[in-house]
C-alpha positions, 0 to 999 in steps of 0.5 A: 541492535538488529531488527531480529534481535529487537523483535525477539527482546520485544516478544521476551518483554511483552509476549504477544503484545509486543506487536502493539509496540512496533512500528514499520514493515515486518512479517516474523515468527517466534518459537517459544520453547517454554510454552511450546508455542509458535507465534507469528505476526504481520505489520499493519498494512500487510507490506510483508507477506506471511503464509502458512499451511497447517497439515495434521499437527504440522505447521508450515510457514514462510514469507514465500508462497512457493516455498510452502508449496514444495512441502510434499504434505501441502495439497495443490487444490485451488481455492475456487472462491479466490480464483473466482475473485480473481476472474471477477475483480482481478484479485482475491478479496479475502486477505486470509486466503490465497489461490490454493485451498491448503495455504492461508495468509495471516492477514494484515494487522493480525497475530497468530499463535499455535500451540497444543490447543490449536490456532488462535488468530486475533487482530491487534490494530485498526487505523484509528480515527484521530481528532482533527489537527488544527494549526493557527499558521498554514506553515505549521501544517507543512513544518509538521509534515516535513518533520514526519516525512523525515522521520519516515524516511530516516527510519527506513534508510539503512544503507548508503545507496537507495533508489526511488520510483520518481514521477513528475508529480509531488509525492516521490519527489518529496521522497527523493528530496528528504532522502538526499538531505538525510544521506548527505548529512550522514555520510559523503558517500550516500547516493540516490538513483532515481528511476522514471518509467515514461511513455512519451507523448502528451503528459509524460513524466520525463520533463518534470522528473528531469527538472527534480533530479537536476535540482536535487543533483541525482542521476536519473534513469528513464525507462522508456516503455513507449515501444513495448507497451505490450510484450508481443511474446509474453504467452510463450515466456517461462516467467512464473509467479506464485499466484495468477496476475491481472497483467501478465503482458507486463511482466517481462518488462517490469522484471527488466526494470527491476533488474536494472534498479537492483544493479544500483541499490537493493532498496526502493522507495515507492511513493504510494499514500498521499493520493488516498490520505489527501484525497479531494474531500472539501465537503465532509470537513466543513460539515463536520465543523457545523455539526459540532458547532466549531464555528471559528475554524469553519469560518477560517477554512471558508474565508481562507479558501475564498482569498487563496483560490478567489471562489466560493468553497464547494460551489464550482465542484457541484458540476464536476460531482454531477459529471463524475457520477454520470462518468462512473454510471458509464463505466459500470461493468455488467456481470460477465456472461463467460463464467461456467454456469455451475461454477457461478451458481455453486459460489453464488458469484452473481450475489458476490458481484452485486455486493462488491459492485454496491459496496463503498469504502466510505467510513465514519472518518469526520474529514476524510471518509473516502481517503480513510476508507481506501486503506481498507481495500484489498488493492493495497495487498495487491500492490505490495504482492506485486512489489514483493521480492518473490513476485518480482524475482529480483533482490529488491526491498521496496519500502513505503515511507508515506505509510509510516503510521505517524505520517499517515495518520497525520495526513488523515487528520489535516483539514481538507481545505486547503490540504487536498 
């Protein structure tokens, strides 16, 4: 059964609640003839875009912003607040708007329905805070991780050929290993190509990514950007983007890389997720165990950490925490003085700046407040947007197995010691 038919049958069975039964990345619309209703929904994290414009009694919707702009009734007037956000923060802070006043987004994890009564928008999902996971054996943690990773990768492998952005770290090589295993178990024609962007010098990815590719027996393509850190003629290029981008000088080189990748596969795996979900948060976990009087796991965590790392937990991090605070203060930016004063006062941009600078993505998560909070920031929307086919101008579908809900919730639930 194709995804399209699956979505249609899900809507026929559960109606608007169908989104509560779905996993994966999606943006879709269903015209409900008997009810004279248009139903739209977008996936949990907003990997897939979904735009709309309402002009009178007409609704224009698409997964492509430029398509909506082709409609003669849609105004080209800019959204001043979105433009201000771009100038201040490099990206729009409102997931429900675009750079154009007449074009909106369906935000991540939202569903929308248009009928004779007008528009009804609602949120159908929030990233849950699960109970912490405690296993008796350390191997049980890694076994469960591998099991969920295999599920996430398998569900996103619909082709015999796949490409992967592979660094020399841990995340993307883990994806590559899982993809190789699953591809080879399904077909002798399965093929994975690794792509590594390198800037040669200290800390280059080339050496370690090459070791992984050799071990897995996959071809690796090094995309060397040492000589083109900045495209000298970027401002004379005819490259178009649907909305402003923070790094226009990289666009030409980026698109060349994506075109190279699309010649091998139309599906690209991307390894973002674990850096956030497994963020180094050693203090909240023991504090939570102490507050809840869960003394057994607390003693096991502290003693296990002492044995494995040969130092007392948290003690060596005090100096680093002080250094990080000083470092953050050093790089705290001042409000830009080049903004037009009437534009600034009309939109109260100084207050908006202070609010964003002082806000923190902390959350009530007992083990990983920073990691959990990081999945509620607009940076993810910006990442997905930059990797969308419309933005890249290349027929390439980017998939994010580490953002599979089952795997992500597990990573957020494992204790920080030693899994940080």
